[in-house]
C-alpha angles and dihedrals in degrees: 000000000000092000091048091051090052091052092049091047091050091050091051092050091048092050093047092048093047090046091051093052092045091051092046091050090050094049094047097045115100117233119228118262110235110207115232120206117221120170093210089062098033105051119068122232090189132008139169142152120260110186107292090348130086114214123207137172117198128212087250088066099254119138124197146160119224126197121196125182108263095251091060101044089091094028102051092137092064101121093183093066096076095184119176121250126223112202115199126204117190128211126259115302092006102111093116094049101041097098094050098039100042115001093056094065092061099050099051116120090242094055095042093050093048105039099063137346091252097035126243138274116238124205121193110191120199117215115245090227126016092294139025125276137155108058092189094054092045091051090052090051093053092045092052092048086056090050091052093044106045092176086077118092106229090201093057106059121140123195119211123187143169126206109321087006089054090050090050097047090056090045089050092049090052093048094046108024093176094059106073130046089193141003130210114199124185118186092346126161112190118150104226122201125218091250091051092048091054090050093054098045091112092051117093116228136196109186126176133180138163126236093224093054092097117203091019101054095055093061099028093055092056097053092038093055093045095050092040091052102041110023122087116278091341135156139202122200123192123191129193101211114017100104117200105347144158124230117265121204092240093055114120121251093222132321094320132082098263115110135207087256091055090051092048094049092051097048098046091049097048 
């Protein structure tokens, strides 16, 4: 009887262990993003070139600037390219400054040469009012940009946000967990629920806030710690005296020497 009890106990432990690893694998596996066509987000009401950027306004009211590496500007239908996409969300009342303050860092020769062998696409979305709303509509916009520009790899999209844009990029990741491979949040303040946290476990996060950024830190620290602790290959960075700031590519991941740029290069090339 004793031997039989040991065997039964061993079987139960084995089943529980196997079940745990199967559940963990399921929760941490990214689902495929199925692109949805929507004419209001696909067709342009207005479009023009602005230096290295291509500006468009859709019939749904969204405005954006898109940068493609030079070799793909006339070859955007090249599905074999599979270049990553960086999506940038500015802070409140920053529509006019978003290209210079944030978009510029991702189109430098240094960044483009380092991030991926073929470079990366960069999308700067302008809020329809002074701040971002409508996660579903924004997701449709990004999907339809991917449909129009087949050189973009829909499985390799990184969201970058500052302040209200950082809050929104986390909200968007929670609303559409298949959209982003990774999220960079600087001075964000989204209140994540347990259900949302479970849904974004496969998404990689880098979140950073400052203790003297009152009103932002109290909320941002909570979501940053949760995502940094539980989400795949994620980091949370807390500063004492940095005020209200956006993430720079040379910022450190934690207390080591690895930077946000190092983390980005590794994840988009996996």
